[in-house]
ZANUSE-581402 format. One record per residue (C-alpha): x, y, z; chain. Coordinates in pm, 1 decimal. Layout:
<<X; Y; Z>; A>;
...
# end
This chain:
<<1697.8; 1168.6; 796.3>; A>;
<<1405.8; 965.4; 800.1>; A>;
<<1525.7; 666.6; 537.3>; A>;
<<1265.5; 629.1; 302.5>; A>;
<<1341.2; 348.7; 107.5>; A>;
<<1458.7; -46.0; 314.2>; A>;
<<1476.8; -368.9; 248.5>; A>;
<<1483.6; -657.7; 510.9>; A>;
<<1426.6; -390.2; 786.8>; A>;
<<1167.8; -221.5; 1043.2>; A>;
<<1088.2; 147.3; 950.0>; A>;
<<978.0; 336.9; 1242.5>; A>;
<<905.5; 711.8; 1225.7>; A>;
<<826.5; 848.6; 1590.5>; A>;
<<1063.1; 1123.0; 1667.1>; A>;
<<1087.5; 1374.4; 1368.7>; A>;
<<798.8; 1428.8; 1124.5>; A>;
<<852.7; 1648.6; 846.3>; A>;
<<644.8; 1768.8; 555.2>; A>;
<<936.7; 1772.0; 310.9>; A>;
<<828.9; 1346.5; 324.0>; A>;
<<677.1; 1327.2; -36.5>; A>;
<<734.9; 913.0; -96.1>; A>;
<<744.8; 600.1; 99.1>; A>;
<<911.2; 280.3; -48.5>; A>;
<<904.0; -49.0; 145.0>; A>;
<<987.7; -421.6; 57.0>; A>;
<<986.9; -671.8; 303.8>; A>;
<<941.3; -421.2; 612.2>; A>;
<<730.7; -338.9; 835.9>; A>;
<<571.6; 42.7; 885.2>; A>;
<<479.8; 234.0; 1202.4>; A>;
<<342.8; 542.0; 1251.9>; A>;
<<290.7; 736.6; 1606.2>; A>;
<<165.8; 1015.9; 1558.7>; A>;
<<-53.0; 1190.8; 1180.1>; A>;
<<219.4; 1287.8; 936.3>; A>;
<<75.3; 1587.4; 723.4>; A>;
<<165.1; 1652.0; 390.6>; A>;
<<17.2; 1803.2; 54.1>; A>;
<<58.5; 1475.5; -90.5>; A>;
<<230.9; 1166.1; -38.8>; A>;
<<289.9; 832.5; -215.9>; A>;
<<312.9; 476.8; -27.6>; A>;
<<412.4; 191.8; -204.1>; A>;
<<453.1; -123.1; -63.2>; A>;
<<593.5; -444.0; -127.9>; A>;
<<566.6; -796.0; 74.8>; A>;
<<537.0; -520.4; 400.7>; A>;
<<234.3; -428.6; 621.1>; A>;
<<178.5; -169.1; 914.0>; A>;
<<-18.9; 144.2; 943.7>; A>;
<<2.6; 475.9; 909.6>; A>;
<<-212.8; 794.7; 996.0>; A>;
<<-205.9; 1097.4; 727.9>; A>;
<<-361.4; 1404.3; 652.2>; A>;
<<-296.1; 1470.9; 281.2>; A>;
<<-402.4; 1695.9; -36.7>; A>;
<<-356.4; 1411.7; -251.8>; A>;
<<-237.3; 1034.6; -115.9>; A>;
<<-160.9; 728.5; -379.6>; A>;
<<-148.5; 379.4; -232.8>; A>;
<<9.0; 86.8; -361.2>; A>;
<<7.3; -212.4; -275.8>; A>;
<<230.5; -522.0; -411.1>; A>;
<<318.3; -898.3; -322.9>; A>;
<<109.9; -962.9; -20.7>; A>;
<<118.4; -564.0; 164.6>; A>;
<<-156.8; -510.4; 470.4>; A>;
<<-226.2; -169.6; 488.5>; A>;
<<-414.4; 33.3; 804.9>; A>;
<<-449.0; 395.5; 703.2>; A>;
<<-582.5; 654.4; 944.8>; A>;
<<-675.9; 1007.0; 903.1>; A>;
<<-806.4; 1194.2; 560.7>; A>;
<<-721.3; 1312.4; 238.9>; A>;
<<-901.6; 1563.5; -51.0>; A>;
<<-806.7; 1290.0; -359.5>; A>;
<<-708.8; 930.1; -302.0>; A>;
<<-569.6; 667.0; -588.3>; A>;
<<-535.1; 292.6; -458.1>; A>;
<<-406.1; -6.2; -649.6>; A>;
<<-296.1; -328.9; -574.6>; A>;
<<-101.2; -589.4; -763.0>; A>;
<<-85.4; -969.6; -721.6>; A>;
<<-293.9; -1193.5; -431.8>; A>;
<<-296.2; -1100.2; -58.6>; A>;
<<-358.7; -776.1; -11.5>; A>;
<<-518.1; -601.0; 202.8>; A>;
<<-535.8; -217.1; 267.9>; A>;
<<-779.9; -134.9; 530.6>; A>;
<<-984.9; 299.2; 501.2>; A>;
<<-1213.2; 244.1; 798.7>; A>;
<<-1050.7; 499.4; 974.8>; A>;
<<-1007.2; 710.1; 685.7>; A>;
<<-1179.7; 1038.3; 579.6>; A>;
<<-1187.2; 1050.0; 163.1>; A>;
<<-1336.2; 1336.7; -61.5>; A>;
<<-1246.2; 1194.6; -348.3>; A>;
<<-1126.1; 857.9; -499.4>; A>;
<<-1018.7; 793.7; -866.5>; A>;
# end
């Protein structure tokens, strides 16, 4: 089983990918994805964390809090983003989005 809630840790999903992942919540952590994650819907919440993720989803919800940085690659049909606090950075340069909420 892949732990999805880590504090003060590093999360690196490499060997075991599953379409069952629906939510990733991380505080003071690093997110590193080496291949695309294919899911119907995914919620990502980062607090004082950074990293990169590749995702192919119908629905993607991203929430960045407290100086978090995330690079997102891949595609989705519907994207919702929210940033709270200062110092957040969301890079969607390599991400295809059909519509935004």
